[in-house]
N, C-alpha and C positions, 0 to 999 in steps of 0.2 A: 886836527889831523883827520878825524873821522869823515869831514866833508870832502876832503881830497880822496880818501879811499873810496867813498861811495861814488864820487865822480868818475874815478878810474874804472870802477866796475861797470858803471852804466855806460861810459864811453866805449868800452869793449863791445857791448851788445849793440851800441849805436853804429859802430863801424861796420857791423854785419859782414865780416870777412873771416876766412879760415884762420885758426890760431897761428899757423906758421907764416901768415902774411904780415903780421905787425907785432909790436911790443909796446905795452902801455905800462908806465910806472910813475911813482911819485919820487921826485928827487928832492933832497933836503940839503940846503947849503947854509953856512953861517956867514952873514954879512953884518959887519960892524957889531958883533956880538949878538945879533938876532937871528933866529931861525927863519929862513926864507924857503918856502916849498914851491915846486913847479910840477905841473901835470905835464908829462912828457910822452910823446908818441913817436915811434920809429916804424916806417913802412919798408918792407922788402922791395928792392927796385922792380922786380917783376909784377908787383901788384900796385905800383904807384898810380897808374892811371885808372884803377878800379876802386880805390879808396879815397874818400873825401875826408880830409881832417878839418874839423871846425876850428875857427879862431878862439872859440871859448866853449866851455861845456859846463852847464849849471853855474854860470857866473864866474867860472874859474878859467883864466887864460890857458890855452893849450900850446905847448912848445914842441915844434917838430924838430926831431934830432935825426941827422942822416943815419941810415943803416950802416953798420960797420963794414969796412972793405973786407972782402974775402970771407964773409959770413954767409 
């Protein structure tokens, strides 16, 4: 888990964007009785063209999640 936390923290600095422009988190799901973690990023629509989300960060795949509607 610590590797995901470190990756999330360094990804935030790598994005080089104001805090209100994005959200970065580690999501944990249970699949077939096993914990599966995902490094997730959501970008506010107004900043979409200014922030480049990598496909992976520190060897961990990055999942882009749409910004919630109305937020």
